[in-house]
C-alpha positions, 0 to 999 in steps of 0.5 A, spaced: 295 258 511 296 265 509 293 269 515 295 274 520 294 273 528 289 277 531 291 285 533 295 285 539 297 293 539 291 294 544 292 288 549 295 289 556 303 289 556 307 286 561 314 287 562 319 281 561 322 279 568 330 281 568 335 283 573 337 290 573 345 292 572 345 295 580 342 288 582 347 284 578 353 288 580 351 287 588 349 280 587 354 277 581 360 283 582 359 284 575 359 291 571 357 289 564 354 282 564 351 281 557 356 278 553 354 278 545 358 273 543 354 269 537 359 264 535 362 258 540 369 257 536 372 263 537 370 262 545 374 256 545 380 258 541 381 264 545 380 260 552 386 256 549 390 261 547 390 264 554 391 258 557 397 256 553 400 263 553 407 262 555 408 269 559 404 271 565 402 278 563 397 277 558 393 283 555 388 284 549 393 286 544 397 280 545 391 275 545 388 278 539 395 277 535 396 270 538 389 269 535 390 272 528 396 268 527 392 262 528 386 264 524 389 269 519 383 269 515 380 273 520 385 279 520 380 284 517 374 282 521 377 281 528 377 288 531 380 289 538 373 291 540 371 284 538 377 281 541 375 284 547 368 282 547 370 275 547 375 276 552 370 279 557 365 273 555 370 268 558 370 272 564 362 273 565 362 265 564 367 264 569 372 261 565 378 267 567 379 272 572 380 280 571 388 278 570 386 273 564 388 267 569 384 261 568 379 259 573 375 253 570 378 248 566 374 246 560 376 244 553 381 239 555 382 235 549 381 240 544 386 244 540 386 251 537 383 252 530 380 245 531 372 244 529 368 243 536 368 236 538 362 233 542 366 234 548 367 241 547 359 242 546 358 238 552 363 244 556 359 249 552 352 246 555 355 247 562 357 254 560 350 255 558 347 253 564 352 256 569 351 263 565 346 267 569 343 271 563 342 265 559 338 262 565 334 268 566 332 268 559 331 260 560 326 261 565 321 265 560 320 258 557 317 256 564 312 262 563 315 269 565 312 270 572 316 273 578 316 266 581 319 263 576 324 268 575 326 268 582 328 261 582 332 261 575 338 259 578 335 252 580 332 251 573 335 245 570 335 243 562 331 237 565 326 241 567 326 245 561 325 239 557 319 237 561 315 243 562 317 249 558 313 252 552 314 255 546 315 262 545 313 266 539 317 272 538 316 278 534 320 285 533 318 292 532 325 294 529 331 290 529 331 286 535 325 281 538 322 285 543 315 282 544 313 275 546 307 271 546 305 264 549 300 263 544 297 265 537 290 265 538 286 268 544 291 272 546 290 276 553 297 279 554 303 281 550 310 280 554 315 286 552 322 287 553 323 294 556 324 299 550 330 302 554 333 295 554 336 294 547 342 290 549 337 285 552 333 285 545 340 283 542 342 278 547 335 274 546 338 273 539 345 271 542 341 266 547 337 263 541 344 262 537 347 258 543 341 254 544 340 252 537 348 251 536 348 246 542 342 242 540 338 244 546 333 248 542 330 249 535 327 255 532 324 258 525 320 263 522 313 263 521 314 266 514 314 259 511 307 258 513 305 265 511 303 267 518 305 274 520 302 280 525 297 284 523 302 290 521 306 285 517 312 283 522 315 276 522 314 271 528 319 266 530 317 260 534 323 257 539 323 252 544 327 247 548 327 240 544 323 234 547 326 227 545 322 224 540 316 219 541 313 216 535 305 218 534 300 216 530 301 221 524 294 220 521 290 221 527 294 227 529 292 230 522 285 228 523 285 232 530 288 238 527 283 238 522 287 240 516 281 241 511 285 238 505 288 232 503 293 236 500 297 238 506 303 243 506 309 240 509 311 247 513 304 247 516 304 240 518 311 241 521 309 247 525 303 244 528 307 238 530 313 242 533 308 247 537 304 241 540 310 236 542 317 241 541 320 235 537 326 238 533 325 240 526 330 235 524 326 229 527 319 231 525 322 231 518 325 225 518 318 222 521 314 225 516 318 222 510 318 215 514 311 215 514 310 217 507 315 211 505 312 206 509 304 208 509 300 206 502 295 211 504 300 217 504 304 220 498 307 227 497 308 232 492 315 235 490 317 242 489 324 245 486 328 249 491 327 255 486 320 256 488 322 255 496 328 260 496 325 265 491 331 269 490 335 269 496 342 268 495 346 267 502 347 261 505 343 263 511 337 265 508 337 259 503 337 255 509 332 258 513 327 258 507 328 251 506 328 249 513 321 246 514 322 242 507 324 235 508 328 231 502 326 225 498 330 223 492 334 229 492 328 233 491 324 238 497 317 235 499 312 241 499 306 237 500 303 231 504 297 228 500 292 223 503 290 218 498 282 217 497 
């Protein structure tokens, strides 16, 4: 695949539903309600510092000093403002009050500085589905109509797993601001209001949490050379469904791959788009089918050709994300034998 989607520049635009700050203040008694905290480990550690602090009067400076004693290598990066952002996040998540007192017990078996345990991740999953801003955006995956937005507080993970659909997000500038629900025969473009740059950034926080917690998956369609007509990247994201075995050969025939040599990222994308299985399980399934089915074989490739000069760990991971590995080599193509 090497193409662009249809031109969306002149299509009707619909604003994505989101609560405005005035209504949030009245409903939730909150001022700034967007917590742009990407990483879970500092949230847990700072919560435990507050919980275990020996004195009653605890301000942001004392919290930061205590945190840096525990995690000293962050001293140059962990500013007072960044620390305050994480403390405010604990308030938005309903874990501490305005006086920095604990109001909800979490991370009970955890220690400061330890890697996140499975129990920690379960606590974070509960936080994800109790934080109204995350639940609001989750409602978009059931289709962003006002009816779904009106009931976002009642949306559960079970409903999202069963009934949600993938979203395709693109950006005009730094952050995602346009969302599509399909890539063919597009009727509308759903947009974040241009004044809500904080919501654009927060959508990426939402995706970071969802993927870290293992309830969502996402990847850039660069790997299949699919972009918008003005050469903007497209990212698919979705809530993961439990994997169910299916007939891979029948799937390939139904999707009408016109060659016996099929690019693996294209195959992974088509499976993810239809079934919403995790990329990890899709790749494992493809490898299993190759190794067990005499009608299938594969073609290897080198990481050099996939990575194409990318040098950061994050960029390398993104570039290789859709490629399975067999015998320590990346698999680029599935080949159907004659």
